[in-house]
KEGU-222402 format. One record per residue: x, y, z of N, C-alpha, C, CB in turn; residue number from 0. Coordinates in steps of 0.1 Angstrom, whole numbers. Glycine has a CB too. Example, Ala and Ser with C-alpha at 12.3 -4.5 7.8 and 13.67 -1.06 7.14 Angstrom:
> 132  -57  78  123  -45  78  132  -33  78  113  -45  90  0
> 128  -22  71  137  -11  71  129  0  79  141  -6  57  1
***
This chain:
> 323  -233  -662  336  -240  -664  335  -252  -653  350  -230  -662  0
> 344  -260  -656  348  -271  -645  359  -266  -637  352  -285  -652  1
> 358  -265  -623  368  -259  -615  371  -269  -603  364  -245  -610  2
> 383  -272  -601  387  -281  -591  393  -272  -580  397  -291  -596  3
> 389  -274  -567  394  -269  -554  400  -279  -546  384  -262  -546  4
> 414  -278  -543  420  -286  -532  422  -278  -520  434  -292  -537  5
> 415  -282  -510  414  -275  -498  400  -270  -494  423  -264  -500  6
> 394  -274  -483  380  -270  -481  381  -262  -468  369  -282  -480  7
> 390  -253  -466  390  -245  -453  381  -232  -458  407  -240  -448  8
> 386  -220  -451  377  -208  -452  376  -204  -467  382  -196  -443  9
> 388  -201  -474  389  -198  -487  382  -208  -496  403  -198  -490  10
> 386  -220  -496  381  -230  -504  365  -231  -504  388  -243  -501  11
> 361  -231  -491  346  -231  -490  339  -218  -496  343  -232  -476  12
> 346  -206  -493  339  -194  -498  338  -195  -515  347  -182  -493  13
> 349  -198  -520  350  -200  -534  340  -211  -539  364  -203  -537  14
> 338  -222  -533  329  -232  -538  314  -227  -537  331  -246  -529  15
> 312  -218  -527  297  -213  -525  295  -202  -537  293  -205  -510  16
> 305  -192  -540  303  -183  -551  303  -190  -565  313  -173  -551  17
> 313  -200  -567  314  -205  -580  302  -213  -584  326  -214  -581  18
> 296  -221  -575  285  -229  -578  273  -220  -580  282  -239  -567  19
> 273  -209  -573  261  -199  -575  262  -195  -588  261  -188  -565  20
> 274  -193  -594  275  -188  -608  273  -197  -620  287  -183  -609  21
> 270  -210  -614  269  -220  -625  281  -228  -628  265  -212  -638  22
> 292  -227  -622  303  -235  -625  302  -249  -618  316  -228  -620  23
> 308  -259  -623  308  -273  -617  321  -273  -609  308  -285  -629  24
> 319  -275  -597  330  -274  -588  331  -288  -581  327  -263  -578  25
> 345  -293  -582  349  -305  -572  357  -300  -563  357  -315  -579  26
> 357  -305  -551  363  -299  -539  368  -311  -531  354  -290  -532  27
> 380  -310  -527  388  -321  -518  396  -316  -507  398  -327  -527  28
> 398  -324  -497  407  -321  -487  415  -333  -484  399  -316  -474  29
> 423  -333  -473  432  -343  -470  427  -355  -464  441  -339  -464  30
> 413  -354  -458  408  -363  -452  398  -372  -460  402  -358  -442  31
> 395  -369  -471  388  -377  -480  374  -372  -483  387  -392  -475  32
> 368  -375  -494  355  -369  -497  344  -373  -488  351  -374  -510  33
> 344  -383  -481  333  -387  -472  333  -376  -461  337  -403  -465  34
> 342  -369  -458  343  -359  -446  337  -345  -452  360  -357  -441  35
> 333  -345  -465  328  -331  -470  313  -331  -472  335  -328  -484  36
> 306  -341  -467  293  -342  -470  284  -329  -467  288  -353  -463  37
> 287  -324  -455  280  -311  -450  283  -300  -459  283  -307  -436  38
> 297  -299  -462  302  -288  -471  295  -289  -484  316  -288  -474  39
> 293  -301  -490  287  -303  -502  273  -298  -503  288  -317  -505  40
> 266  -301  -492  251  -297  -490  251  -281  -490  245  -302  -475  41
> 260  -275  -482  260  -261  -479  264  -254  -493  271  -258  -468  42
> 274  -259  -502  280  -253  -512  275  -257  -527  295  -255  -511  43
> 270  -269  -528  266  -274  -541  278  -281  -548  260  -263  -549  44
> 289  -280  -542  303  -286  -549  302  -301  -545  318  -280  -542  45
> 309  -308  -555  309  -322  -554  322  -326  -546  309  -328  -568  46
> 321  -335  -536  333  -339  -529  339  -350  -536  331  -342  -516  47
> 354  -348  -536  361  -359  -545  375  -360  -537  363  -354  -561  48
> 383  -369  -544  398  -370  -540  406  -358  -545  405  -384  -545  49
> 416  -357  -539  427  -346  -544  430  -348  -559  440  -347  -537  50
> 432  -361  -562  436  -363  -575  426  -361  -586  441  -377  -577  51
> 413  -363  -581  401  -359  -590  398  -345  -591  390  -366  -585  52
> 400  -338  -579  399  -323  -581  410  -317  -590  400  -316  -568  53
> 422  -323  -590  433  -317  -598  429  -319  -613  447  -324  -594  54
> 421  -330  -616  419  -333  -630  405  -327  -635  419  -349  -632  55
> 399  -319  -627  386  -314  -630  386  -302  -638  379  -311  -619  56
> 390  -302  -650  388  -289  -658  396  -278  -660  378  -284  -655  57
> 390  -266  -661  398  -255  -666  405  -247  -657  390  -248  -673  58
> 402  -247  -644  411  -240  -635  411  -247  -623  407  -225  -633  59
> 422  -250  -616  425  -256  -604  429  -245  -593  435  -266  -606  60
> 424  -245  -581  428  -237  -571  433  -247  -559  417  -228  -568  61
> 445  -243  -556  453  -250  -544  450  -241  -532  469  -251  -548  62
> 444  -244  -522  440  -234  -511  441  -242  -496  424  -228  -515  63
> 453  -247  -495  458  -253  -482  468  -247  -474  463  -267  -484  64
> 469  -248  -460  481  -244  -454  493  -245  -462  483  -251  -441  65
> 502  -234  -460  515  -235  -468  524  -247  -464  524  -223  -465  66
> 524  -249  -449  531  -261  -446  527  -275  -451  530  -262  -432  67
> 514  -276  -456  510  -287  -461  512  -289  -476  497  -289  -457  68
> 517  -280  -483  521  -281  -499  530  -292  -501  528  -267  -505  69
> 541  -295  -493  549  -306  -497  543  -319  -495  560  -306  -490  70
> 531  -320  -488  525  -333  -485  516  -337  -497  517  -333  -471  71
> 514  -328  -506  505  -332  -518  512  -343  -525  503  -319  -528  72
> 504  -352  -531  511  -361  -541  519  -356  -552  500  -370  -546  73
> 531  -363  -553  541  -356  -563  536  -357  -577  556  -362  -562  74
> 528  -366  -580  522  -366  -593  509  -361  -595  521  -380  -598  75
> 505  -351  -587  492  -346  -585  487  -340  -599  493  -335  -573  76
> 496  -333  -606  492  -327  -619  496  -336  -632  498  -314  -619  77
> 499  -348  -629  504  -356  -641  491  -358  -650  510  -371  -637  78
> 494  -354  -663  483  -357  -673  474  -344  -673  474  -371  -669  79
> 475  -334  -664  467  -322  -666  474  -312  -675  465  -316  -653  80
> 466  -308  -685  472  -301  -696  479  -287  -690  459  -297  -706  81
> 490  -284  -697  497  -274  -694  489  -259  -694  509  -274  -702  82
> 479  -259  -702  469  -248  -704  461  -245  -692  460  -250  -716  83
> 459  -255  -682  451  -254  -670  458  -246  -661  448  -266  -664  84
> 453  -234  -656  458  -225  -647  457  -231  -633  452  -211  -647  85
> 468  -231  -624  468  -235  -610  470  -223  -601  478  -246  -607  86
> 459  -220  -592  459  -208  -586  464  -212  -571  444  -200  -586  87
> 473  -205  -565  477  -208  -552  473  -196  -543  493  -210  -551  88
> 466  -199  -533  461  -188  -523  468  -188  -509  446  -189  -522  89
> 478  -195  -509  484  -197  -495  493  -184  -490  493  -210  -495  90
> 493  -184  -477  501  -174  -471  509  -179  -458  491  -163  -466  91
> 520  -174  -457  530  -177  -447  528  -173  -433  542  -172  -451  92
> 523  -183  -423  521  -178  -409  531  -186  -401  506  -180  -404  93
> 544  -182  -398  554  -191  -391  549  -192  -377  569  -185  -392  94
> 544  -182  -370  541  -183  -355  528  -192  -353  539  -167  -348  95
> 517  -189  -361  504  -195  -357  502  -209  -365  492  -185  -361  96
> 510  -212  -374  507  -225  -383  519  -231  -388  499  -223  -395  97
> 527  -225  -396  536  -231  -406  549  -234  -400  538  -223  -418  98
> 554  -228  -390  568  -229  -386  577  -222  -394  573  -242  -384  99
> 590  -220  -392  598  -211  -399  603  -219  -413  610  -205  -390  100
> 601  -213  -423  608  -219  -435  619  -209  -440  598  -222  -447  101
> 632  -214  -439  644  -206  -442  642  -199  -456  659  -216  -443  102
> 638  -204  -466  636  -198  -479  628  -185  -479  630  -208  -489  103
> 618  -187  -471  609  -175  -469  614  -164  -460  596  -179  -464  104
> 621  -168  -450  628  -160  -439  639  -151  -447  635  -170  -427  105
> 646  -158  -456  657  -150  -463  651  -141  -474  666  -159  -469  106
> 640  -143  -480  636  -135  -489  639  -138  -504  641  -124  -486  107
> 646  -150  -504  651  -154  -519  639  -158  -526  660  -167  -519  108
> 628  -163  -521  616  -167  -528  604  -159  -524  614  -182  -526  109
> 594  -157  -532  582  -153  -528  575  -166  -523  575  -145  -539  110
> 564  -166  -515  557  -177  -511  551  -185  -521  547  -174  -502  111
> 546  -180  -532  541  -187  -544  552  -194  -552  534  -178  -553  112
> 563  -187  -553  575  -193  -559  579  -207  -553  585  -184  -557  113
> 578  -206  -539  582  -218  -529  571  -229  -533  580  -213  -510  114
> 557  -224  -533  548  -234  -538  549  -239  -551  537  -230  -536  115
> 552  -232  -560  556  -237  -574  566  -245  -576  559  -226  -582  116
> 578  -245  -568  587  -255  -569  584  -268  -563  598  -250  -563  117
> 575  -268  -552  571  -280  -546  560  -287  -556  565  -278  -532  118
> 551  -279  -562  542  -286  -570  547  -291  -584  532  -277  -572  119
> 558  -284  -587  567  -288  -600  557  -283  -612  571  -306  -601  120
> 549  -271  -610  539  -266  -620  537  -252  -618  526  -274  -620  121
> 538  -243  -630  535  -229  -628  522  -226  -620  536  -222  -642  122
> 524  -216  -611  510  -212  -605  508  -197  -605  509  -216  -590  123
> 496  -192  -603  492  -179  -601  490  -176  -587  483  -176  -608  124
> 493  -166  -581  489  -161  -567  477  -151  -568  501  -152  -560  125
> 466  -158  -563  453  -149  -563  445  -154  -550  443  -152  -578  126
> 437  -146  -546  426  -149  -535  434  -150  -522  418  -163  -538  127
> 447  -147  -521  453  -148  -508  451  -137  -498  467  -150  -509  128
> 448  -124  -505  449  -112  -497  434  -106  -496  459  -101  -504  129
> 424  -115  -492  411  -111  -490  405  -121  -479  403  -111  -504  130
> 399  -114  -469  392  -124  -459  381  -133  -466  385  -115  -448  131
> 380  -145  -461  371  -154  -468  356  -150  -468  372  -169  -461  132
> 353  -144  -457  340  -137  -455  336  -127  -466  340  -129  -443  133
> 347  -118  -469  345  -109  -479  345  -112  -493  354  -100  -478  134
> 353  -125  -495  355  -131  -508  340  -137  -511  367  -143  -506  135
> 333  -143  -502  321  -149  -503  309  -138  -505  319  -157  -492  136
> 310  -127  -498  298  -119  -496  301  -105  -501  294  -118  -483  137
> 312  -101  -506  315  -87  -510  316  -84  -524  326  -82  -505  138
> 314  -94  -533  314  -91  -547  305  -82  -550  311  -103  -554  139
> 307  -72  -560  299  -63  -567  298  -62  -582  302  -51  -562  140
> 288  -57  -588  288  -56  -601  300  -46  -606  275  -51  -606  141
> 306  -48  -619  315  -40  -624  310  -25  -623  319  -45  -637  142
> 319  -16  -620  316  -2  -620  310  4  -607  307  1  -629  143
> 306  -5  -598  300  -1  -584  310  5  -577  294  -13  -575  144
> 306  18  -571  316  24  -561  320  14  -549  310  38  -555  145
> 333  15  -547  337  7  -537  341  -8  -538  328  7  -529  146
> 340  -11  -552  343  -24  -555  357  -28  -551  340  -25  -569  147
> 359  -40  -546  373  -44  -540  381  -49  -552  373  -57  -528  148
> 394  -45  -552  403  -51  -562  411  -62  -556  412  -40  -567  149
> 412  -73  -565  421  -85  -562  434  -86  -573  412  -100  -561  150
> 445  -88  -566  457  -90  -574  458  -103  -579  468  -88  -567  151
> 463  -104  -593  466  -118  -599  481  -116  -602  457  -122  -612  152
> 490  -124  -598  504  -123  -601  506  -137  -607  513  -121  -588  153
> 516  -137  -617  519  -148  -623  528  -146  -636  507  -156  -627  154
> 533  -157  -641  543  -155  -654  537  -160  -666  557  -162  -653  155
> 525  -166  -667  518  -170  -677  507  -161  -683  512  -182  -674  156
> 509  -154  -694  499  -143  -696  485  -149  -699  504  -133  -708  157
> 485  -161  -705  472  -166  -709  465  -171  -697  473  -177  -720  158
> 472  -178  -688  467  -182  -675  462  -171  -667  478  -190  -669  159
> 470  -161  -667  466  -148  -659  453  -143  -664  476  -137  -660  160
> 452  -143  -676  439  -136  -682  427  -145  -677  440  -136  -700  161
> 429  -157  -678  417  -167  -673  413  -164  -658  422  -183  -675  162
> 424  -162  -650  422  -160  -637  416  -148  -633  434  -161  -631  163
> 420  -137  -642  414  -122  -640  400  -123  -644  422  -111  -650  164
> 397  -130  -655  383  -130  -658  374  -136  -648  381  -138  -672  165
> 379  -147  -640  373  -153  -630  369  -143  -618  381  -164  -627  166
> 380  -137  -615  381  -127  -605  369  -116  -608  396  -121  -605  167
> 369  -112  -619  357  -101  -624  345  -108  -623  359  -95  -639  168
> 343  -122  -626  329  -127  -626  325  -128  -611  327  -141  -635  169
> 334  -131  -602  331  -131  -588  327  -118  -581  342  -136  -581  170
> 330  -108  -588  325  -94  -583  336  -84  -579  315  -95  -571  171
> 349  -87  -583  359  -81  -579  367  -75  -592  367  -89  -571  172
> 373  -63  -589  382  -57  -602  395  -64  -600  385  -41  -602  173
> 399  -70  -611  412  -79  -613  423  -69  -617  410  -91  -627  174
> 433  -69  -608  444  -59  -612  457  -69  -614  447  -46  -600  175
> 464  -67  -624  477  -74  -627  488  -72  -616  481  -68  -640  176
> 491  -83  -609  500  -80  -599  515  -84  -603  495  -88  -587  177
> 517  -84  -616  530  -85  -621  534  -101  -622  539  -77  -612  178
> 547  -102  -621  553  -117  -621  551  -123  -608  568  -117  -623  179
> 554  -137  -607  552  -144  -595  563  -138  -585  553  -159  -598  180
> 575  -134  -591  585  -130  -583  581  -117  -576  596  -128  -590  181
> 572  -109  -582  567  -96  -576  556  -99  -566  563  -86  -586  182
> 551  -111  -564  541  -113  -556  542  -111  -542  536  -124  -558  183
> 554  -109  -537  557  -104  -524  548  -93  -520  572  -98  -523  184
> 543  -83  -530  536  -71  -528  522  -75  -523  535  -62  -542  185
> 518  -88  -523  504  -91  -519  506  -101  -507  495  -97  -533  186
> 518  -102  -501  519  -112  -491  516  -107  -478  531  -119  -491  187
> 515  -114  -467  511  -110  -454  523  -99  -449  509  -123  -444  188
> 517  -88  -444  527  -77  -438  526  -67  -448  542  -81  -436  189
> 521  -67  -461  522  -58  -470  510  -47  -469  524  -65  -483  190
> 510  -36  -475  499  -27  -474  488  -33  -483  503  -13  -479  191
> 489  -42  -490  480  -49  -500  474  -61  -494  487  -53  -514  192
> 478  -64  -481  471  -77  -476  460  -75  -469  480  -85  -466  193
> 449  -79  -472  436  -79  -465  430  -65  -461  437  -88  -452  194
> 433  -56  -472  430  -42  -469  417  -37  -477  442  -33  -471  195
> 413  -45  -486  401  -43  -494  401  -29  -501  388  -44  -484  196
> 412  -27  -508  413  -16  -516  405  -14  -530  426  -15  -518  197
> 403  -2  -534  400  -2  -547  411  -4  -559  393  10  -549  198
> 408  -5  -571  416  -8  -581  427  4  -582  409  -11  -593  199
> 421  16  -582  432  28  -582  441  28  -570  426  42  -583  200
> 436  26  -558  444  24  -547  453  12  -547  436  24  -535  201
> 450  2  -552  458  -9  -554  471  -6  -563  451  -19  -560  202
> 467  -1  -575  478  5  -584  487  14  -578  473  12  -595  203
> 483  22  -571  491  33  -564  501  26  -555  481  42  -556  204
> 495  16  -547  504  9  -538  515  0  -545  496  1  -529  205
> 512  -5  -555  520  -12  -564  531  -4  -568  513  -18  -575  206
> 527  8  -574  538  17  -578  547  21  -567  533  29  -585  207
> 541  25  -556  549  30  -545  559  19  -540  541  34  -535  208
> 555  6  -540  562  -4  -537  574  -9  -545  554  -14  -535  209
> 572  -6  -559  582  -10  -568  581  -25  -571  597  -7  -562  210
> 591  -29  -580  590  -44  -584  600  -54  -579  590  -45  -598  211
> 612  -47  -574  622  -53  -567  621  -53  -552  635  -48  -572  212
> 619  -63  -546  619  -62  -531  633  -60  -525  612  -74  -525  213
> 633  -48  -516  646  -45  -509  646  -53  -495  647  -30  -507  214
> 659  -55  -490  660  -61  -478  652  -55  -468  673  -62  -475  215
> 651  -41  -467  643  -33  -458  629  -36  -460  646  -19  -459  216
> 624  -37  -471  609  -41  -473  607  -54  -467  605  -42  -488  217
> 615  -63  -470  613  -78  -465  613  -78  -451  624  -87  -469  218
> 623  -71  -445  622  -71  -430  610  -63  -424  636  -64  -425  219
> 606  -53  -431  594  -46  -426  583  -55  -425  590  -34  -435  220
> 580  -62  -437  567  -69  -439  568  -83  -431  565  -72  -455  221
> 581  -88  -427  580  -99  -418  578  -93  -403  594  -109  -420  222
> 582  -82  -400  578  -76  -387  565  -73  -385  585  -65  -384  223
> 557  -68  -396  544  -65  -397  537  -77  -394  540  -60  -410  224
> 540  -88  -402  533  -102  -401  535  -108  -386  539  -112  -412  225
> 547  -106  -381  548  -111  -367  540  -104  -357  562  -110  -362  226
> 538  -92  -358  530  -84  -348  516  -88  -351  533  -67  -351  227
> 511  -90  -364  498  -94  -364  496  -108  -359  492  -92  -378  228
> 504  -117  -362  503  -130  -356  502  -129  -342  514  -138  -360  229
> 510  -122  -336  510  -122  -320  498  -117  -315  522  -113  -314  230
> 493  -107  -322  478  -102  -318  468  -113  -319  474  -90  -327  231
> 469  -119  -331  458  -131  -332  461  -141  -322  458  -138  -347  232
> 472  -144  -320  476  -155  -310  469  -151  -295  494  -157  -309  233
> 473  -138  -291  467  -132  -280  450  -133  -279  473  -118  -279  234
> 445  -130  -290  430  -134  -292  425  -147  -291  426  -129  -305  235
> 434  -158  -292  430  -171  -293  426  -177  -306  418  -172  -284  236
> 431  -168  -317  426  -172  -331  435  -184  -334  427  -160  -343  237
> 429  -194  -341  435  -204  -347  432  -205  -363  432  -216  -340  238
> 442  -207  -371  443  -208  -384  439  -223  -389  456  -204  -389  239
***
């Protein structure tokens, strides 16, 4: 397939390595321009391009930039891109370390990817947000292998979701339907499904335990979990 990746950070780079190794044509872009991506191109085999060129490259587009940078993307980014092309959002909300506080996400009215969808003006799927980049690049295994990691795919378009789930499987992970985009809070930071590398059966059990409607208590608990995690990362000198 032709796949465009907007964002050349940890997740974008890991995806570029894996997707090119599987024979896909990958265009990758960042905010600083293609001339800054020569080293990454040599490492991954992806073609460095502008953000607009990446958005127009084919069958799946992945947006993998810091959440706070989503509103800075060009307003006409997906102009002319067929509605059948799935757009994957990998972003996560880190208010302390990176993004600052976003009232809509603090209140729980929107999930993170619903907020992204509003700003992009385009339906999105939430995928690849809840696995470490190193594991995304190195831990894929053939179907049926014991210990195969499961990845959630949440979204509202059934056809787009099927395309994304097929890609997840090709990358070496069990794709699990994460429900609607409004239900994607279950794979956000602070949840039991965030970066825990569970099997498909374990993921489905956690989904059932969490339910589909986020309660105020769950929202407060996950925010507190994430705040504690961010403070620990900050104390370790980790920068996102």
